[in-house]
N, C-alpha and C positions, 0 to 999 in steps of 0.2 A: 496231889495238889500242890505239894511243897514244889515238886519239879516245874510246874506251871507257873508259880509266883516268882521264882528266881528269875527265869529268862524274862518274865513280863516287866519284872523291876528294871532289869537291863535295858528293855525296850524304852521304857519311860525315860530314863536318864539318857538314852540315845537320842530320842525325839527332841529332849529339850535342847540338844547341842545340833540338831540336824539342820542343815541348810538346802532346802530343795533347789536345785540349780536351774535357774532361769525358766520356770514354767508358769503358764497363765492360763486362765480361764476366758470365756468369750464376753466378760463384763465390760460394759461400755464405760468410758471415762467420765469422772466428774470433776469439776473445778476445785481445785485445792488451793486456799489462800496461801500466798507467798509469805515467807518470813522476811523479817528485816536483814539487811546485810549481816552476815556472819561477823565480818570484820568489826562492825559495830557492836554487836552483842554476842560475844563469843560463847556465853553460858546458856544462851537459848536454844532449846532443841528446834532443829528444822522441822519442817511438816514432812509427812509420810510421802514416799515415793508415789506419784500419781498413778491412776488405774491405766491399764493399757489401752490404747486407743487402736482399734481394729479397722475402723472405716467401713465404707460399704462393701458389700459383697461384689465379687467381679463375675459380670455376666459371661464373658467370653474371653478366658485368659489366653487362649492362643492368638487371638487377634491382637490383644494388648501387647504381648511379647513381641509380635511382628512389627508393631508401631514403634516399640522402643528400638528394636534393631534397626529400623529404618530412620528414624529421628537422630539416632546418634546420641551420645552421652558426654557430659563435661568432662574436664580434668579432674582427677580424684585427689583430694588431699595435698593441695598446693602449699608451699612452704613461705612463711613470713620471717625473714631474719632482721635482727636488730642491727647486725653489720651493715647489711644492705639499705636499712633506713638511716643509718648514720647516727643511732643512738646507743650503740654498744657501749657498755661501761658507765651509762647514765641512768640510774634507776629512776629518778624523778623523770626524766624524758620519757623513759619507758612507760611508766604508768600513765603520763600525760597522753602518750600515742593510743593506749587503750581506751581512755576516757574520750579522746576526740575521733576515734575511728569505730566506736562501738556498733553502730548499726551496719556499716560497712563489713565489720568482721562477721556478724550474725548473718548478713545477707550471703557471704561467702560460705559460711556454714551450711545454709540451705542449698546453694547452688552446688557445692563441691563435696558435701557429706562429712568432710573433716577439713581441719586447717591445722598445720603444723608450726609451731612458733620455736625458733632456735636462736641461740646467742644472746639470750635475755638474762641478765644478771638477777633481776628482779624476783624471778620465781625459783630461784636456787634455795630459798627458805620457805617454810609455810606461809608466814605472814605475808610476804610478797605474793605468793601464789594467790592468797585468798583476795589480796587487793587487786590482782590482775583480773580475775574472773568477776569480781565485784564491779570493778570499773567498766567491764563490758556489759554488766547487767544481767548476769546469769543468777538464777535463783536456786540456791542449794535445797536439797531435800535429803532425807535420810536414806541410807543405804537401802536397796530394796530387800535385802536380807534381815532387815531390822525385827521383823515380827518373829522370826524363827531362829536366828543366830546372831551373835554379836561379833561383827567382822571388827577387829582391832583398829583403832585410829592411829594415826601417824605419831601424834605426839602423846598418846596414851590418855588423853582426858576425855572425859564424859562429854558428849553433845559436839564434839569436834567433828567439823564438816569433811575433813580430810582422812580417808581411809587407806589403810594398807593395801597395795596391791599384792599380787602373790609372790611374796619375797622369801618364804620359809626356805632355808637350806634343804629341808627333807623333800622340798617339791622341786629342786632345781633341774632334775632330769625329767620332770613331767611336762610335756609339751602341751599347753593349753590350747584347746582347738578354738576355731573361729565361733563367736556366739554374740548375739545381742543381749543386753542385760536385762531380763525380766523373771521376776521370781512370784509365784502365785498369780494374784491378780494384777500385779504392778510392775510398771517399766519406767525408768526415769526418760526424759525426753533428750536428754544430752549428758555429755559427761566430759571431764577434763582430767587427762593422765599426765602426771608430772614425773620428772626424774629428779630426786634428790641425790642419788648416788648410783651410777652406772655399774653393772657387773663387770668384772674383769674380763670375762669372755661371754659372748652370747647375751642371752635376756633381751633380745630385741622386743619391741612392743610390736604386735602384728595388726594389721588394719585391712579391711576388704570392703569394697562398695557393694552393698546389697542389690543396687540396680544392675551392676554388671553380672552378678550371680544371676539374677532373674533373665537377663538378656542372653547369657552363654549356655545355659542349660538345655538340654534336649527338649524340644516341645512336647514330645509323648510323655516324658517324665514329669514335666510341669503340669500337664494336664492330668495325670493321675494323682500326682501329689495334691494338687488343688482339689479335686474331686473327692478324694478320700480323706483329705486333711492328714494331720499328723498328731501323734501322741507320745509323750514321753513317761518313762518309768523313771521317777525320781528317787528311788531308795529301795534297797534290798536289806531285808531284815532276816539274817542267817541264824536265828536263835532256836529254831524248833525242831532240831534233829531228834530231841527227846520225845517227840509224839510217836516215832517210829518203833519205840520201845514199850508203848502201850498195847494193850490187848487191841486186836484188829476191831472187834465190835465197837469199841468207844473211840477209836481215832476219828471218825468223820464227825460225831458229835463233839468232841473236844476242838478239832479244827474250827467248826462253826463258832464255837464259843470265843475262841483265841481271836479269829477274824473279827469278830464284833468288838471285843474289847481294844484291840489294837487300833481298828478304824476309828473308835470314839476317841482314843488318846491322840491320834495323828490329826484328825479333823478338828479337834478342839485347839490345836496348836497352830496350825497354818491357816491361811486367809483363802484357801481354795479346797474344793473337794476333791479328795482322792479315792480311787477304787482299789482294793486290795485283793490281789490274784495269788493263789498258792502255786509255788513252782519249786524247782531245785536248783542250787547254785552251787558254786564252788568245785574245787577238784574232787570232793567226796560227795556231790550231789546231795548236799544236806538241805533238808527241807526248809524253804524260806517264804516269806511273804514279800510280793513286790507291789510297790505303792505306783499307781499310774495316774496322771493328772488328766483332766478333760481334753478332748481333741480340740485342735485350734488350726487355722489356715497358715500355711507355710509362706504365703506372700500376703502383704497388706498394702494398703494405699496410705501414703504419707499423710500424716494429721494437718500438715500446712499445703504442700505443694500438690498433694494428690497423686504423687508418683508411685507407680507399683515398686516394691522393693521386697527383696528376699528377708524373711523375718523368722529364722528357722534355725535351731542349734543342733543339727544333725552333725556337724563337724565335730563339736565338742562332747555331743551326748551319746553317739553311737558307740556302743561297747565293742563292735568289731573295728571300728577306725582307731578307737584308743588303744586295742591290743596290736594293731598293726604298727603304730607309733612306737609302743613299747618295745617291739622287736628291734626298733633303730635306736631308741634313746635309753632303754631300760625301764623297769617298773617303777611306779611311784612308791615311795617308802612310806606305807600307813604308819601312824604313830598313835592314833587314838580311835576310840570307838566311833566318833562322828564320821571320821574318814572312812572307816571300814563299812559303814551301812550307806554312805553317800555315793552310791553307785547308780549310774543313769544308763538309760538305753533309749532307743527311739524306735516307733512303729508307725504304721498307717493308724488313721483315726479309727478303723475297724479292727485294730490289733492285729492285722495281718503284718508279716515281717518283709522289710526291704529286702531285695535280692543282693547279692554281693556285687552284681553288675551295676546296680543303681547306686550302691554306696560308693564303689569304686568312681562313677561318673561324678558323684557329689564332692568326693574328696578331690578329684582332679580339677573340677571347675574352680572350687574353693580356693586351692593352692595357686591356681593360675592367676587369680586376682588378687592375691595377699602381696602386700607391700611390708617388708622388714624395716621398721624405723628404729635405727641404733640411735638411743636418745643419750645426750650427755647432760651433765647437771644444770637445772634450769630449762631445759626443753620441756614443752608441753603440747600435748595433741588433743585439741578440742574437737569432739566429734558428736555428731547427730545419731542418737542411739537406735533410731529406727532405719536409717540409711546406712550405717557403717557398723560391720562387724568388728570385733576385736578379739585378740589372742595374746600369747607371749611364748617365745621361743625359749628352749632350755638354756641354762647358763652354768657358769663356774665362777666361784667368788663371792663376794657380798653385793647384793642388790637391794635398793632401797627406792622403791616407786610408790607414789601415792595416786589416789583418784577422788575427785569431787563429783557427786551426783547432781543433776538438776532437774527440778520439775518443770522447768520452762525458762524463760527469759523475759526481760522488759521489751515489749513491742510485739511479742508472739501473736497476741490476738490482733493487733493491728495489721500483721502480715497477712493474716487470713483473709481479710476483707479489703486489703489494699492492692487492687488489681495492677497499679503501675508498678509497686514493689515485687509482686509476683513475676510480672514481666520482666522486670530487671533480674531476678533470680533466673528465669528461662533464657534470657539474653546471656547471662554468664555461663549458662550451660552451653 
């Protein structure tokens, strides 16, 4: 019994620090009241990240893909430069630009999935960054990891709305695959990534248009993925090799008890239901429990424009694709228990495995559509989290990037009902 209690205690500690990467259930969204501008109330806690909005089920995914291919797609992630606007070096004029052009910027965001801002001194410091997105009318929310893990804030203060991006030196050779930000049942509507210090080498911020992903994938693969859905494993718990040392007759009963206790501990912590499956992992095939999230569609209809977009984290979550990247960049140097258990993978919704050929195609189509954005101090990428995936290249040196998450923005509800505005978005496209 003692041998059971020790690893279970380690599990509880691990779960307390565990952040299940970008997983959701099929819950429908609910309206979350927005907080006041964080710039005005810096100590107020922002609201929770909103529930994921899945949209209606797509009745004919193949025909919809054909329509996207025939209609064409807009420019992705246009750049707005303070130099080209004639306001470089003038922070007051830069802030006024964001105030005066807020709706145009948000309309561009909807049409182009992301907007890159360059040459703005205003955003070189956190206060100016917050002023920038406040002037646009973006509504900050808590990090989607909030309920399961505390992502550090840039300035180290509680309730700060600006979080650290993945800047750790220990993860500099870890290529962060392309993904949308969603954790448990929650997904922010938008995000703004800012550069406070660029890495000496590499460290580019990566973005890719989910609409182009949907357009470019093989129709048969799209059909199979949508019909079968997809499912993530979000955690592996390699603490149970001791069970193999027990007498064989008691192993199955003990495994049942362990599975029940661990399941209760995890589901009490996270805001979505996970299923635990026994398996073997690591080089020594140690007995482990794998936590899998509920199945979900890999393609969704955008909450405002209704456009189909790839909303699937296979590129970041697939263990096969991560291992392939490790052969190029080297393995991540895990430094704590949370990192060791936070190992993800991806399956079909019926728990079937994707073939190597399917994973290869998904990787190739993803990388074909990736833009490497080399950011310098003050640069910001404002992106729609449903239309735009993001990631990060490997780097050397010291990197300091931050991110703010948004539950939405001022005027979003009007956009949904304003046919003329939606027409403007489509015309931009």
